[in-house]
C-alpha positions in Angstrom: 0.0 0.0 0.0 1.3 3.4 -1.1 1.3 6.4 1.4 -0.2 9.6 0.3 2.1 12.2 -1.1 2.1 15.4 1.0 1.3 18.7 -0.9 4.4 20.5 -2.1 5.5 23.5 -0.1 5.6 26.9 -1.7 8.9 28.4 -2.5 10.4 31.3 -0.6 10.2 33.6 -3.5 6.4 33.4 -3.3 6.5 35.0 0.1 8.8 37.7 -1.1 6.6 38.8 -3.9 3.8 39.7 -1.4 3.9 43.5 -0.8 3.9 44.7 2.7 0.5 45.5 4.2 -1.5 43.5 1.5 -3.7 40.5 2.4 -2.2 36.9 1.9 -3.5 33.5 1.7 -4.7 32.5 5.2 -2.6 29.3 4.7 0.4 31.3 3.8 2.5 32.5 6.7 3.2 36.1 7.1 6.1 37.7 5.4 7.6 38.8 8.6 7.5 35.3 10.0 10.6 33.0 9.6 10.0 29.9 7.3 11.7 26.8 8.3 13.1 25.3 5.0 14.7 22.3 6.7 13.1 19.1 5.5 11.3 17.1 8.2 13.0 13.8 8.6 10.0 12.2 9.9 7.8 13.3 7.0 6.6 10.3 5.0 7.9 9.7 1.5 10.8 12.2 1.9 14.3 11.1 2.1 16.2 12.8 4.8 19.2 13.5 2.5 17.2 14.7 -0.5 16.2 18.4 -0.3 12.5 19.4 -0.7 11.3 20.4 -4.1 12.1 24.0 -4.8 14.5 24.4 -1.9 17.6 24.3 -4.3 19.0 27.5 -5.6 16.9 29.6 -3.2 19.4 32.4 -3.3 19.2 32.6 -7.1 15.5 32.5 -7.1 15.5 35.2 -4.6 17.8 37.3 -6.8 15.7 36.9 -9.9 12.4 37.7 -8.1 13.7 40.7 -6.2 14.5 42.4 -9.4 10.9 42.3 -10.6 9.4 43.5 -7.4 8.6 47.2 -7.8 9.9 49.5 -5.1 7.4 51.0 -2.8 7.9 54.7 -2.2 7.2 55.9 1.3 3.9 57.6 1.6 4.2 61.3 2.1 1.3 62.9 4.0 0.0 65.7 2.0 -0.4 68.9 4.0 -4.0 69.6 4.7 -5.2 72.8 3.1 -5.2 75.7 5.6 -8.6 76.6 6.9 -9.7 80.0 5.6 -9.4 82.7 8.4 -12.6 83.3 10.3 -14.1 86.5 9.2 -14.0 89.0 12.0 -17.3 90.5 13.1 -17.9 94.0 11.9 -16.8 96.6 14.5 -19.8 98.6 15.5 -19.6 102.4 15.4 -19.1 104.0 18.7 -22.0 106.1 20.1 -21.9 109.8 19.3 -21.6 110.7 23.0 -18.4 108.6 23.3 -16.6 110.0 20.4 -14.0 112.7 20.8 -15.4 116.1 19.8 -14.0 117.5 16.7 -12.1 120.7 16.9 -14.3 123.7 16.3 -13.5 125.5 13.0 -11.7 128.8 13.4 -13.8 131.9 12.5 -11.9 134.2 10.2 -11.0 137.6 11.6 -12.9 139.5 8.9 -16.1 138.0 10.0 -15.6 139.2 13.6 -15.0 142.7 12.1 -18.2 142.5 10.1 -20.2 141.4 13.1 -18.7 144.2 15.2 -19.6 146.8 12.6 -23.1 145.5 12.4 -23.4 145.8 16.2 -22.1 149.3 16.2 -24.5 150.3 13.4 -27.4 148.8 15.3 -26.5 150.7 18.4 -26.2 154.0 16.4 -29.7 153.5 14.8 -31.2 152.9 18.2 -29.6 156.0 19.6 -30.7 158.2 16.7 -34.2 156.9 16.7 -34.5 157.4 20.6 -32.4 160.4 20.8 -35.2 162.5 22.3 -35.5 160.3 25.4 -31.7 159.9 25.7 -31.2 163.6 25.4 -33.6 164.2 28.2 -31.2 162.3 30.6 -28.3 164.3 32.0 -26.0 161.3 31.9 -26.5 160.3 28.3 -27.0 163.7 26.8 -23.4 164.6 26.3 -22.5 161.7 24.0 -25.8 161.9 22.3 -25.0 165.6 21.5 -21.5 164.6 20.2 -23.1 161.9 18.1 -25.6 164.3 16.6 -22.9 166.8 15.9 -21.2 164.2 13.7 -24.3 162.7 12.0 -25.8 166.1 11.6 -29.0 165.1 13.4 -31.3 167.4 15.3 -31.4 167.2 19.1 -34.3 168.4 21.3 -33.4 171.3 23.6 -32.7 170.5 27.2 -35.7 170.8 29.4 -35.1 171.4 33.2 -37.7 173.8 34.6 -36.2 173.7 38.0 -32.9 175.1 36.6 -34.7 178.4 35.9 -34.2 181.0 38.6 -36.6 183.9 39.2 -34.7 187.1 39.5 -37.5 189.6 39.8 -41.3 189.6 39.5 -44.1 192.2 39.8 -47.8 192.3 39.3 -49.7 195.6 39.4 -53.1 197.0 38.0 -53.1 198.9 34.7 -54.2 202.4 35.4 -55.9 202.9 32.0 -57.5 199.6 32.0 -59.8 198.7 34.9 -59.6 195.0 35.9 -56.2 194.5 33.9 -53.0 193.5 35.6 -49.4 194.2 34.3 -47.0 191.3 34.9 -43.3 191.7 34.8 -40.6 189.1 35.6 -36.9 188.4 35.1 -35.4 184.9 35.2 -32.2 183.1 34.3 -31.2 179.7 32.9 -28.9 177.9 35.4 -28.8 174.6 33.6 -25.6 173.0 32.0 -27.2 173.1 28.5 -29.3 175.6 26.6 -33.0 175.4 27.3 -36.1 176.5 25.3 -38.2 179.2 26.8 -40.3 177.7 29.6 -44.0 177.8 30.1 -45.1 180.1 33.0 -47.9 179.4 35.4 -49.3 182.5 37.3 -51.6 182.0 40.4 -53.5 184.9 42.1 -54.6 184.7 45.7 -56.8 186.9 48.0 -56.1 188.1 51.5 -57.0 184.7 53.0 -54.5 182.9 50.8 -57.1 181.3 48.7 -56.3 181.0 45.0 -58.9 183.0 43.0 -57.3 182.5 39.6 -54.5 180.7 37.7 -53.3 180.6 34.1 -50.5 178.9 32.1 -48.7 181.1 29.5 -46.7 179.8 26.6 -43.6 181.6 25.3 -45.5 183.2 22.5 -48.0 184.6 25.1 -45.5 186.4 27.2 -42.9 187.2 24.5 -45.4 189.0 22.2 -45.4 189.1 18.4 -41.8 190.5 18.4 -40.2 187.8 20.4 -38.8 184.6 19.1 -40.5 181.7 20.9 -38.5 179.1 19.2 -35.1 180.4 20.3 -33.3 179.0 23.4 -31.7 180.4 26.5 -28.0 179.5 26.9 -26.6 178.5 30.2 -26.3 181.5 32.4 -28.5 183.6 30.1 -31.2 185.8 31.7 -34.4 187.2 30.1 -37.1 189.8 31.0 -40.8 189.3 30.2 -43.8 191.6 30.4 -47.5 190.9 29.6 -51.0 191.7 30.8 -53.7 189.6 32.3 -57.3 190.1 33.3 -57.9 190.2 37.1 -60.5 187.5 38.1 -61.5 189.5 41.3 -60.8 192.8 42.9 -59.5 191.2 46.0 -56.2 190.0 44.5 -53.4 190.8 46.9 -50.8 188.0 46.2 -49.3 186.0 43.2 -46.9 183.2 42.6 -44.9 182.1 39.5 -44.0 178.5 38.4 -41.8 177.3 35.5 -43.2 174.4 33.6 
């Protein structure tokens, strides 16, 4: 009876052709494992002195097959593409109250000159329009008078009745005219400025001191047709007046004068 022949073993070149990392036959040992090529002396049908089939010329077979095996280049890890930079959130504008104030623009000097000129012109217009009231004040009259002398404007005469001083006065009956009284007076202007002729109030009283008659006389009444009622009395100038009035009662014994 003949013993069964064991299956032939694969040559070592077959293990060398397998590329590292690839799957091999589950019956084939891994390339990294050592393969025992020594014939088993106890194996049936094999002579201990006869080498196993394919075990001869192993180095030559290894040389021939190693030339056909392609070289495996080491894998180079490709650099990963850089991630795009994250877009920064838009910066919100600061509130207006936290911003630094902008420097104020400088005003040209000629504009200040124009403004000053307009202010002066406005003051002059007010003064000229209200010169009558301003001229009635002793404090403002001097510079108003100087302004009118430059601008050639008319200025009302100074009016200060208390500055007139009575120098002399006399009231007596007219001999040729019964019931008529002749009035004569002299007064002076003691004011600092020229004054227009004042109005004159005459009051008549009886023996008991009761006022029996009074009258106010304008300059044209006591100056007469030959006098200039529109003229003025200069400071320190004196004047004399004379006129007639009708006696209200025969009991007139006293009289008084007032300047208005």
